[in-house]
C-alpha positions in Angstrom: -3.1 102.5 -27.7 -0.5 104.6 -29.3 0.5 103.7 -32.9 3.9 102.0 -33.3 7.0 104.0 -34.1 7.1 102.7 -37.7 3.7 104.2 -38.4 4.5 107.5 -36.6 7.6 107.9 -38.8 5.6 107.1 -42.0 2.9 109.6 -41.0 5.5 112.4 -40.4 7.1 111.8 -43.7 3.9 112.2 -45.8 2.0 114.8 -43.7 0.5 117.7 -45.7 -1.2 119.6 -42.8 -0.8 123.3 -43.5 0.8 122.8 -46.9 -2.1 124.7 -48.6 -3.0 126.8 -45.6 -4.8 126.1 -42.3 -8.2 126.5 -43.9 -7.6 124.0 -46.7 -10.2 121.2 -47.0 -9.3 119.4 -50.3 -5.7 118.3 -49.7 -3.9 116.9 -52.8 -6.7 117.9 -55.1 -4.9 121.3 -55.0 -2.3 119.6 -57.2 -4.8 119.4 -60.1 -4.0 122.8 -61.6 -5.2 124.3 -64.8 -1.9 123.4 -66.4 -2.3 119.8 -65.2 -5.8 119.6 -66.8 -4.6 121.1 -70.1 -1.8 118.5 -70.2 -4.3 115.7 -69.4 -6.5 116.8 -72.3 -3.6 116.2 -74.6 -3.8 112.5 -73.7 -7.0 112.2 -75.8 -5.9 110.7 -79.1 -8.1 107.9 -80.2 -11.3 109.0 -78.4 -11.9 105.5 -76.9 -13.9 105.7 -73.7 -13.6 103.1 -71.0 -16.1 103.0 -68.2 -14.5 102.0 -64.8 -17.5 101.5 -62.5 -19.3 98.3 -61.5 -23.1 98.3 -61.9 -25.1 99.5 -59.0 -27.6 96.8 -58.0 -28.8 94.7 -55.1 -26.5 92.0 -56.3 -23.5 94.3 -55.9 -20.1 94.0 -54.3 -21.0 94.3 -50.6 -21.3 91.0 -48.7 -22.5 92.3 -45.3 -19.0 92.2 -43.9 -19.2 95.9 -43.2 -22.3 96.7 -41.2 -24.6 99.2 -42.8 -22.8 99.3 -46.1 -25.8 98.0 -48.1 -25.9 97.3 -51.8 -28.3 99.6 -53.7 -32.0 98.9 -52.9 -34.0 100.2 -55.9 -37.8 100.9 -55.7 -40.3 102.4 -58.1 -42.4 105.1 -56.6 -44.3 105.8 -59.8 -44.9 103.7 -62.9 -46.4 105.4 -66.0 -48.4 107.7 -63.8 -50.5 110.2 -65.7 -50.1 113.2 -63.4 -52.4 115.5 -65.3 -55.2 113.1 -66.1 -56.0 110.3 -68.6 -54.2 110.5 -71.9 -51.5 113.0 -70.6 -47.8 112.4 -70.5 -47.0 109.7 -68.0 -44.0 109.6 -65.6 -42.0 106.9 -63.9 -39.9 107.7 -60.8 -37.7 105.7 -58.5 -35.7 105.9 -55.3 -32.5 104.2 -54.2 -31.1 103.4 -50.7 -27.5 102.5 -50.7 -24.2 102.8 -48.8 -22.2 105.6 -50.3 -19.2 103.3 -50.4 -21.3 100.4 -51.7 -19.8 100.1 -55.2 -17.2 102.0 -57.2 -16.5 105.0 -54.9 -14.3 107.6 -53.5 -13.4 107.8 -49.8 -13.5 111.4 -48.7 -10.9 112.9 -46.4 -13.2 112.3 -43.4 -13.8 108.6 -44.0 -11.3 107.7 -41.3 -9.7 109.4 -38.3 -7.2 108.5 -35.7 -6.1 110.0 -32.4 -9.1 112.3 -32.7 -8.0 114.0 -35.9 -8.9 114.2 -39.5 -7.1 115.9 -42.4 -5.4 119.2 -41.7 -5.5 118.6 -37.9 -9.2 119.2 -37.5 -11.0 117.4 -34.7 -12.7 114.1 -35.6 -15.8 115.1 -33.6 -16.6 117.7 -36.2 -18.2 114.7 -37.9 -21.7 114.3 -36.3 -24.6 111.9 -36.7 -26.9 114.6 -37.8 -24.8 116.7 -40.3 -22.0 114.4 -41.2 -18.7 116.0 -41.9 -18.5 119.7 -41.2 -15.1 119.9 -42.9 -13.8 118.1 -46.0 -17.1 116.5 -46.8 -17.5 115.0 -50.3 -19.1 118.1 -51.7 -15.8 119.9 -51.4 -14.3 117.8 -54.2 -15.6 120.1 -56.9 -13.4 118.7 -59.7 -11.8 115.3 -60.1 -10.6 115.4 -63.7 -6.9 115.0 -64.5 -4.4 112.8 -66.2 -5.0 109.2 -65.2 -2.2 106.7 -65.1 -2.8 102.9 -65.0 -0.1 101.1 -63.0 -1.0 97.6 -64.1 0.9 95.7 -61.3 -0.6 92.3 -62.2 0.4 92.6 -65.9 3.8 93.9 -65.0 4.3 90.7 -62.9 3.0 88.5 -65.7 -0.1 87.3 -64.0 -3.9 87.9 -64.5 -4.4 88.5 -60.8 -2.1 89.0 -57.8 -2.2 86.4 -55.0 -4.5 87.2 -52.1 -1.7 87.8 -49.7 0.3 90.1 -52.0 1.1 93.5 -50.6 1.7 95.9 -53.5 5.1 97.6 -52.7 6.8 100.8 -54.1 9.0 98.4 -56.1 5.8 97.0 -57.7 4.6 100.5 -58.6 8.0 101.4 -60.1 8.0 98.2 -62.1 4.5 99.0 -63.4 5.7 102.4 -64.5 8.5 100.7 -66.4 6.1 98.2 -67.9 3.7 100.9 -69.1 6.5 103.2 -70.3 4.9 106.0 -68.3 6.1 108.3 -65.5 3.7 109.4 -62.7 3.8 113.1 -62.3 2.3 115.8 -60.0 -1.5 116.1 -60.2 -2.0 112.6 -61.6 -4.7 110.2 -60.5 -3.1 106.8 -60.2 -5.1 103.6 -60.8 -3.5 100.5 -59.4 -4.6 97.2 -61.0 -4.2 94.0 -59.0 -6.7 91.9 -61.1 -8.8 91.1 -58.0 -11.9 92.5 -59.8 -11.8 89.4 -62.1 -13.3 87.4 -59.2 -16.3 89.7 -58.8 -16.9 89.8 -62.5 -16.8 86.0 -62.6 -19.6 85.9 -59.9 -17.4 85.2 -56.9 -18.4 88.0 -54.6 -17.1 86.3 -51.4 -13.7 85.5 -53.0 -13.4 89.1 -54.3 -13.8 90.4 -50.7 -11.2 88.3 -48.9 -8.4 87.4 -49.1 -7.4 90.3 -51.3 -4.2 91.8 -52.4 -3.8 95.5 -51.6 -1.4 98.4 -51.1 1.5 98.2 -48.7 1.8 100.7 -45.9 5.0 101.8 -47.6 3.2 103.0 -50.8 2.0 106.4 -49.4 5.6 107.7 -49.4 5.9 106.8 -53.1 2.7 108.7 -53.9 3.7 111.6 -51.7 7.1 111.9 -53.4 5.4 112.2 -56.8 2.7 114.6 -55.6 -0.1 112.3 -56.7 -3.6 113.8 -56.5 -5.6 110.7 -55.8 -5.3 106.9 -56.0 -7.8 104.1 -56.7 -7.7 100.4 -57.1 -9.7 97.3 -58.0 -10.2 95.8 -54.5 -12.7 96.0 -51.7 -10.2 96.7 -48.9 -7.8 98.9 -50.8 -4.8 98.0 -48.6 -3.5 94.5 -47.7 -5.5 92.7 -45.0 -4.5 91.5 -42.4 -2.2 94.5 -42.0 1.6 94.4 -42.3 2.0 96.2 -39.0 0.4 94.0 -36.3 -2.9 95.3 -35.0 -2.6 98.5 -37.0 -5.8 98.3 -39.1 -6.5 100.7 -42.0 -3.0 102.2 -41.8 -2.9 103.1 -45.5 -6.4 104.7 -45.2 -5.0 106.9 -42.3 -1.9 107.9 -44.2 -3.7 108.8 -47.4 -6.8 110.4 -46.0 -5.8 111.9 -42.7 -2.1 112.7 -43.2 -1.8 113.4 -46.9 -5.4 114.6 -47.5 -5.5 112.4 -50.6 -8.7 110.8 -51.9 -8.7 107.1 -52.4 -11.0 104.9 -54.4 -12.1 101.3 -54.2 -14.0 98.7 -56.3 -12.9 100.3 -59.6 -13.2 97.9 -62.6 -9.8 98.2 -64.4 -10.1 95.1 -66.6 -11.2 96.7 -69.8 -8.8 99.6 -69.2 -5.9 97.1 -68.9 -6.8 95.5 -72.2 -7.3 98.9 -73.9 -4.0 100.3 -72.6 -2.2 97.2 -73.8 -3.8 97.5 -77.3 -2.9 101.2 -77.6 0.5 100.8 -76.1 0.1 103.6 -73.6 -1.0 103.8 -70.0 -2.0 107.4 -69.7 -5.4 109.0 -70.4 -7.8 111.7 -69.6 -9.7 110.7 -66.5 -13.1 112.1 -65.4 -14.0 110.8 -61.9 -16.4 113.4 -60.6 -17.9 112.6 -57.2 -21.6 113.1 -56.3 -21.6 116.2 -54.1 -23.4 114.8 -51.1 -23.1 117.5 -48.4 -21.2 116.2 -45.3 -20.7 112.8 -46.9 -17.6 110.7 -46.1 -17.7 108.9 -49.4 -19.6 108.8 -52.7 -20.4 106.6 -55.6 -18.5 107.5 -58.8 -18.8 106.5 -62.4 -15.3 107.2 -63.7 -14.5 107.2 -67.4 -11.0 106.9 -69.0 -10.7 108.6 -72.4 -7.7 107.7 -74.5 
């Protein structure tokens, strides 16, 4: 079924195919230039470090709603094993099986496709069961460090957590800029706080998953106009569910990843960051959010840190 005209118009307005050349595989990460990183480093004043990842454990965020996306299964393969004989130094080793999007993570450019295409017009069948993504796999994101900006939409609206049916709009993003006295600029990584993470932190994993606030299909134009390098938020679904455009599921995913070539992150814990930014009176910081370089992967766990 062909996408509706509203989506087609949105896609055309944010499309970045060819912007950095026909061979490009990293999309809007091209916007994180040396100058952008130098300016981001100037955001470090107090030295306070705020971790933004949820713990990786078998009691994690995933509820089984998405088949195959398992919480981390941790096993010990060696416990105090004296490899070189009695009385020698002993080692302990472990292994983990997990969905790469199980916890706090980045979605790679190849995480979704539509009409047989992924970012930069490449064919979706370049992703195979054996090798994963031949183009724009997670290993291509060699550096994700930049100025981070917290758009605390919940706080800007005077609530701890947005309602489950709230679609975050461009007006909400602009109001959060005003609230934080900050202006999003080219090369930034934008973090959008809805407060939904409070449910998971309180032990309500099911309530955290659904219903959930999320980004409106109209937000990609706002990010595109400001040349944002990447976006992450504190929800499982990232965008509002059910979708605003009837039967058009994962429309924001498609616009960000396929059309814009922009990484997006989910399940980021922004609660401590919200409090810290409020205390310091500033909503910009140096952000390190380096992905694990799994070759051919369509996503990866990440342990981001905001440094103020």
